[in-house]
N, C-alpha and C positions, 0 to 999 in steps of 0.2 A: 273763590266767594260769588255767592250768588247775586246776579245783577239787580240793582233796587228798581222798583217800579213806581213811575212819576205819574201820579193821579192829580186830574183837574177836576176840581169840585165845583160846581155852579151852585152858589147861596142863594138864589133867587127864589127857592121854593122851600116852604115849612118843611116838607117831606124830609129833605135832608138836614135842615137844622135841629129836627127832631131827633135824629139819631145821634143823640149825644156821644154815644160811643165810638161813633166814627170820627177818629181825629187822626194826628200823626202817629199815635202810639198803637193804634187799633190793629196795625199790620205788623207790628213788631219792627224789625229791622228792614222788611222788603218793600214797605209801603212808605211813599214819600208823597204828602198830600199838599197839593196847592189850591187855594181857594180863590176864586174871583165873584163878583157881585152879581154880575151880568151875563147874559149871553154874549152880548156884543163884546165885552173883554174877553170872553171864553174863545171866541171867534180869532180875535186878535192873538191872543195867547197860542192857540193852534198854530196860527200862521208863522209865528216865531220858531215853532218846533219844539223839540225835547218832551215831550207829553207821550206817556204810554197808554193812558185810559181816561175817558171821560164820564163822569157820574151827574147826571142832571135830573131834575124832576120832570114829572110827566103834565107839566103846564104848558101853556101853548108857547110861552119862550123856549122852554126845554126843548118840546118836540120841533119848534121852529130851528134849534140850533142843530138838532139831530139831521134835520132835512138839508141845511145849508152844508153840513159836512159830507153827507152822501152824494149831495149835487156836485161836490168838488172832488168826488172820488177819493175821498180819503178812506182809509180801510182802518183806522184807529178804532180800538174797542169802545163801545159806547152803551154805558148800562144806564137805563131808565128805573128811577125810584117812584113809588106811587103808595098811595094811602088806600085803605080799604074801600073806600067810596069811589074813588076813581080808576081802581085797578082793572087795567085791560091789557092784559099782556099780550094778545093776540095783536093789538092794534100798535103796540109799540114796536113789536117784532117787525111786523109788516111794514113799519116806517123805516127800518134799517137798523134798529137796536141790536147790539150784539146780544144783551140780556136784559131782563127785567126783574126788579126785587119789590116785595113789598115791605113798608117800614112796618107794618102790623106784625110782622113775626116777633119783633122784639129780640131779634138774633143778630146784632150787628156783625158778629164773627163769621156769619154766613155770607154776608156781603163781602168780607174782606176776601174770602175764598173764592167766591165767584170774580173777583176783580182779579185776583192772581191766576185763576184758569183761564180767563178770557185774555190775559195780556200773554201769557205761556203759549196758549194755543196761537195768539197772533203773531207771536215772535218765530215760533216754529214755521208757520206759513210763509212768513217774510224770510226767513232762511232759505226754505226751500226755493221759493220764487228767486231769491236772490242769485242762488247756485244754479238754477236753471238759466237765468238771463245771462250769468258769467259764462256759462257751459256754450249757450247758443252764440253768444260774442265770440267766444272763442273759436268756435267752429266757423264762424263766418270769417274770421280773422285768417284762420288757417287754409280756407276756400279762397279767399283774396290773395293770400301767399301762393296757394297752388296754381290759382289761375295766371297769375304773373310769372311765375317760373315754368310753367308749361313751355317745352321747347316747339310745340305746335302752335300755328296762329289758332286764337279761341276769341271769339266775339260774343258777347251778350246782347241779345236782339229782343225787340219787342215788336209784335206784328201789328202794325197801324193801317187800317184799311186794306189788309191782305198784304203788305210790303213790308219787309223786314227792316226795322228802323235800329241803328247802332245805339247802344245803351253804355257800351264799355268794349275796350279792347285790352288785349295783353300786348307786351312788348315784342312778342314773336310776330304778331298780326302787323304790328308798325314795321317790323324789319321786313316782312316777307312782301308785304303789299304796298308799302311804302307811305302809309297815312298815318298820322298821329293824332292824339286825342281831340285836338281842336278841328281837325278836317272830318274827323270820321263820326263823332258823336252826334248823333241826330240826323245822321246821313242815311240814304237808302243802301243797304249794303250791296245790293246786286250792282249799283251804279259805280261802286268803287272796285268791285273784282270781276264783273263779269263781261268776257269779251261782249262784242257786239253781234258776232254771229252765234252765240250762245244764249242769247236772251229767251228765247223760246224754252230752252230747257230749264233755265231758272224760274220762269213763270210756272211751269209744270210743278215744280217742286214748291212754290208757294201755294198753290192750289191744293196739294196734297197734303202738306203739313199740318192744317188746322184740324185735320180730322184724324190724321194718322198719330201725330205729336211726336212721333221717332221717325228719323228716316236717315237711310245710310245710302251714298251714292258715289259712284266714280265721276269726277267732273274736271273740266278744264278750266283753270283761272288765269287771270292775269297778273303777274308780279312784277317787283322791279327788275327780275332776271328775265323777263319774258313769260310766255305761257308754260305753266307746270300742270302736272296732272295731280289731282288730291283725292283722297277717299274723305267724303264729307259726311260728318255724323251730327244730325240735328236733333235736340230733345227740347220739348216745350211743355209748360204746365199753365194750368190757368190760375192766374192772380185773383186777388180779392176784388178788383173793379171788373172781374171777368176777361180781362185781356189776356192774351197769350204771351208769355216771355219765357225765354230759356238760352240756350247755348248753342252755338254751331263751331265745331272743330274741323280744322283743316290738317288732315295727315298727307305729307308730301309722299307721293308713290310715284315720283316721275322716273327715279333710277329703276325701280320695280318694273315699270310699265316698258321702259327702254330694254329692260332685259328680256321681258318676255318678248317683245318685237324682234330683238336679236336672235333669241332661241329659235323664234318662227323662222327668221330669214335663214337662221343656220340649216334648220332642217329641210328648207326649200335647196338650198345651194347643196348639201353633201347628198341629197337624192340624186343629184346630177353625176356623182361619182360612179355610180352604178354602171354608167354608159362609158366610162373612160376603158379602153383596151389597152393601153400601154402606160409604161411609167411617165412618157412626156405628156400626156394627157392630164394625169393625175396631178404633176407639178402644176400645170397650166391652171387647172381648176382649183387647185389649193391657193395658189397666188391670188387669182380673181376674187376667189371667196374672202381670203384675208383682207383685201382692200375693200370691198363691199361691206363686210360684216362689222369691221373693226373702225373703218372711215379714217384711216391713216394715211399719210403721204406714198409710202413706199412698203414693197414686201418682196423677199427674195427666198430661194430655196438652194441651200448648199447639199450635195450629196456625197457621201463617201464613195471614192473610188482609190483603192488600196489605202495608202498611208495619208492620203490628203482629202481635204473637202474641196468640191469645186461648185460654183454656182452656176446651176443648170437653167435656172427660171428667175426672172425678174418681171417685177411690175412694170406699167408702160412708163412710168415716170423716172425711171433709173437708166441713164444712158452712160454707159462705160465701153471703153475703146475694145476691151477683151476682158470677159468675164473672169474675175478673181479666182485663184486657188491657193489655198492655204492648208499648212500642215495640221496635224491633228491636235497637236499641242501649242497652236497659234490662235490668238484672239478670242474674242467671247463665242465665236461660233464652236472653235476647237474646247473651249471650257465647257460649253453647254453638252456638246456632244461625248466629251469624256465623263462628265460627271451625270450625264441622263436627267439633268434637272433643267427647269425653265429659270430664265434671269430676266430681270428688269432693269436696265441700265438707264438713270434718270440723267445722267449728263454724260454722254459718250465721251467730250472731250476731257472729262476728270477720270474716266476709266482707264486704269493702266492696262488692262487687257486689250482694250478696243485699239484698232488701227484702221480707222474710218479712212475710206478712199474718196467720199465725196462730204459735203456739208451736212452734218446730221446733228440733232438735238439729244434725242433719247431713241431707247429702243428695246424691244422684246424680243428675246432669243428662246424658243422652244424645240427640244429635241423630238425628231422624228423616229423614234426606236432606233434600230440599228441603220436606218436607212440615210439620216442626215438631219439637218436643222432649218427650221423656218425662223426667218428674223422679219420683224415688223418695224418699221422706221419712222420717226417723226421729227420734223425740224425744230419743233419745240422741246426745250428741256421740261423734265418732269411730265410728259403726256400721258404715261400710262399707269393704269390702276390695276388692282387685284382683279376686279371684275373683267377688265380688258383682257388679264392674263388667262382667267378661267375660261373665256370665250375662246381664245387661241389654242389652248390645250384641247378643248371639244373638238375644234377643228382638225388640231393635227392628229387626233386619235383616228378620225375617219380618214384623213390622208394615209396614215400608217396602216390602217386595216386595207385600203383600196390599194396600197402598194402591194401589201401581202397578198392579196387577192389576185392582183394581175401576176406577180410572180407563180403562184400556184396553178393559174391557168396556164401561163406560158410552159411550165414544167409539165403539166397534164398534156398539153398539146405535144410537146415532144415525146412524152411516153407514149401517147397513143400513136404518134407516128411511128416510133419504133415497132410499138405491137402490130401496127398495120403491116409494117415491111416484112416483120416475122411471120404473120398469119399469111400474107402473100407468098412468101417463101415456101412455108407448109402446105398451101393448097396447090400451089405451082409446081415448085421446083421438085418437091417429093413427090405429090399425088401423080404427077405424070409418069416416073419411072415404076411407081406402084402399079399404075394401070397397064404399061407394058408387061410388068412381070405376071399379072393376071390373064392376060391375052395369051400371053406365051405358055402359060399353064393350061389353059383351055385347050390350045392347040396339041400340047403334049398329050392331055387327056384323050383327046379325040384319036390319038394314035396307038396309045397303050395305058393298061392300068397298072399302078404300082402302089403299094403303101406308102413310099415317100411322098408321092404327090398330095396325099391327104395332109399329111405333117406340113408340107409347104403351103396348101391354101390355109391351114391353120393360122400359120405363121404372118402370111399376108392379111388375113382378115384381122389379126391382132393388130398390126401395123396401122391398119386402115381405123380401127377403132381407137387408138391412142393419137393419131392425128386429127380425128373428130373431137377428142376431149381438148387438146391443144389448141385446136381453133375455137372451142366454146370459151375457154377460160380467156384467150388472148382478145377475142372479140366483145365477150357479153360477160365475163366473170364479175367485174366489179360496175356494171352499170344496171341502173334501173330504168324502166319507161315510166309512163305517166300511172300513179297509184289511183286504184279503183277498190271500191267497198264491194266484195265478192264473198259468197257463201263458201265457207272453208269445205264443207261436206261436198259441194258441187266440184271444186277443183280437185278434192282427193280423189273422187270417182273417175273423174276424166284423167288425172294423171295415172291411175291405177289401169285403165284401159290401155294406155300406150307402153306399159312393160310387159315383157314375157313373163307371166308369173306363174304358169305351169299350174301344180295342184296347190299352190300358196291360196290362203284365204285372206280376205280384207275385213276389218270391223271398225266401223266410223261410228263413233259415239257422240259426235259434236256437231251442231248445225248453227254455231256461231258465224256471223260475218266478221271478216277481215279486211284491213285496208293494205293492198299489196299492188304490186305490178303482177297481173295474172300469169303472164308467160315466165317470168323469173320464178315465182312461187312455185309454178308446175315444175319448173326444171329442179327444185329442191326437193319436191316429193318425189319425182321420178327417180332421182339419184339415190334418195333414201330407200325407196321401194326395191329399187334393183339391187341395191346393196343387202338388204334383208332377204329377198328372195334367192339372190345367187349363193348366199352363205349357207341358207338352209335348204338347199336343193339336194334331193338324194342322188347317190352315186349311180352310173359314172359322172365324174364331175364334167360339166359342160366348158366350152371356152370363156362363157361369160363368167363363170365361177373363178377363173383364174385372174380375171381381170378386176374382181370385187375385192375390197379391202377384207382381208381375212380377220375374223374374229376369234378365231383360235388356232393355236400351231397343230391341232388335229383336223381342221376341217379340212374336208377334200381326202382324208385318208380312208382307206377301207374300214366300214364299221361306223365311221363318224356321220351321224344322223341318217343312216342307212333306213330307208323305208318309211321315214317320217316326212310331214309336209310343213313348212312354217306358217304360222298366223301372224300377220301384221296388225296392228290396232293404231288407230288415231284418235285422240281425244283432247279435251281443255285441261289445263294445268288448272289446279286448284291454289287459290291465293296468289296466282299472278296472272299477269296478261300475255298469254300464250298458248301454244299446244305441243303435244308431244308425239312421236312416231316411234313406236317400240314393236320388238317382234319377241318370239319364244324360243329362238335358236340358241346355241350355245354362248353368246354374249361376246364383249370385246374385253380382254385382260384389263386390269385396272391400271398396270404397268404401261399399257400402250395408249390409254385413253387420252392423254395430253399430246400425243403425235398424230392422231387419226387425221386431223386437218391439215396437217403440213403436204406442201406441194411434193408429191413423188414419192410419199411414204406409203408402203405396203408390205404385209406380211407375206404375201405371195408374189407372185410374178405379173401383178397388176400396175397399171399406169400410176397409180397412187393420185388421180386428179378429180375423182369423182365426189370425194368430201371435200377438198379443197376449193372446188366450184361451188358446192353447198355452202360452205363457209362464206365465200366471198359475196354471194348473193345475200344471204342472211346479213353481212356486215353493211352492204350497200342500202339495205332497208331502214338500216338504225337498228336493227335486233342483236341478240346475242344467242349463241347456241351452245350446249353443253352435252356431254355424253356420260351416261351412267348404265346402271343395270336394270332391266325390268323385273318385274315381281315373278316372271317365268323364268329368269335366268337368261333372256336375252339380250340385245342392246336395246337402249332406250335413248332417243335425242331429244332434248326439250329445248324448244325456241321461244325466248321470252322477249318482252319489250314489245310486243306486237299491238298495234291499235285494234282492240276487239270492239266489236259492235258498232262500229261506226258505219252507217248507211248516208 
């Protein structure tokens, strides 16, 4: 049902009285007309409320009533009635009338329609306004609830003479800084939270914020738990009185900053692992780092020895008559090693697997790969958290890598020692008898000539070449010196000039720079050139041919490659970082390509070391080498993974 309209009609003007049709029935069911005799009575009635529209004449009393209504900021619809002689619609509307109606029209139903339209419009505006007010209030209530519920300290401040004055605080602020509303409201925020030695920092913020309006800064503030680090976020806006008000939010980043500091310290500590030359130094460095990094009472490392774990290093605070030894299935250390997982023991006394030999509260136990276990101990129960465990695991990762490095270096030193002993044996114990044999051969030749002497000289020369190859591989095969950026074409030409090439031809189509050890790269090229030239040489076969890797079972036989000279080509690979060396000889059978780099492999009576040395040097550079066939049917060696174009 449509809500009725309550009309207050002021009867102190003849204009209203003359509209005889304007009565309780004029508006049908919608209008409920109430008449009063004077403007004073009308004003009293409006004060009581329950009126939807006022109708009054354009007399001084009626317009006076209109002025009083508008002065009281009442928005009720007000319609002014006028007769023809006094009609001034503009003046009435300017005075605040909602509408103006001339009684000379003789159509009271038009007045009724205007009343209904004015009230409906006012009710619609009122409903919209009420909805907006309700929504604003709801938003404010939501913001108040959010303000109070935020876990971070939040304070509503107002800048007064450039200083932040507290207007409101949330419970988290009180809990963090120890000031309730009674102590905080109206106080200078800096005096409540800023340490004395940080006042200049706070003053700088106060100077910046009026112009910046928003600001975010890492700060240190005094709390009930001591100084802590916060990410301070401030946002201000200008209020109606031109004052600046807004909010300051304190996000606690103390643990984050502590972690960043710990990571920085960890990086500084682990850098010292590089100077450790033995396992004992790694153990000592790990224990010292654990104590500095984790700031707990004691630390120890237990190392696996056979079926046991033996404590080999302890922090300064641990005093035991004899370092303990335990079985791999014993205690928390054994459990950690077997599982390969870290454990936090909050209460050692309550831990079934624990067997403490000194007074302990809690512990962390972290496996060091296959080497052993690091344990960090504190006298307090529940002293360790997940962040502590993560730092300990990062430290142990460096411990494990350092132990692996020390073991590799020790094994490499042993290997180098054995290689040096072998090289010494080859260069002295074998070369001396060979020198004696060559000397005796020269003496025999001086006395007589014999075809057998040529064969003997040939055999002795081959033995000397084999010893040279063995020495080269034993002493240099798997090592590189300092890497340099060199022009590949330059090293190609230089290497070609050191090889007996005969009628062979070289074509180099690359001028790119590569990063390599010049001497070792030259050794690679020389071996590949020698291999190509010797396999492609014309008959009769030379001694060098016999030492080369045979590319074909027919190589060296009468008629094979007779009268031809080999062409060797060097160029850059397409689509890959690397280069190739190829020839137009008979090539390497596909069945033998996987074995050509094996030490000692040869299809003829060669040493089988030339290409093995090539492979070792390539591998030492971090490159890769593969063998295939060239377009001309010869052998093609492709070396990839090369740092190309680096000057």
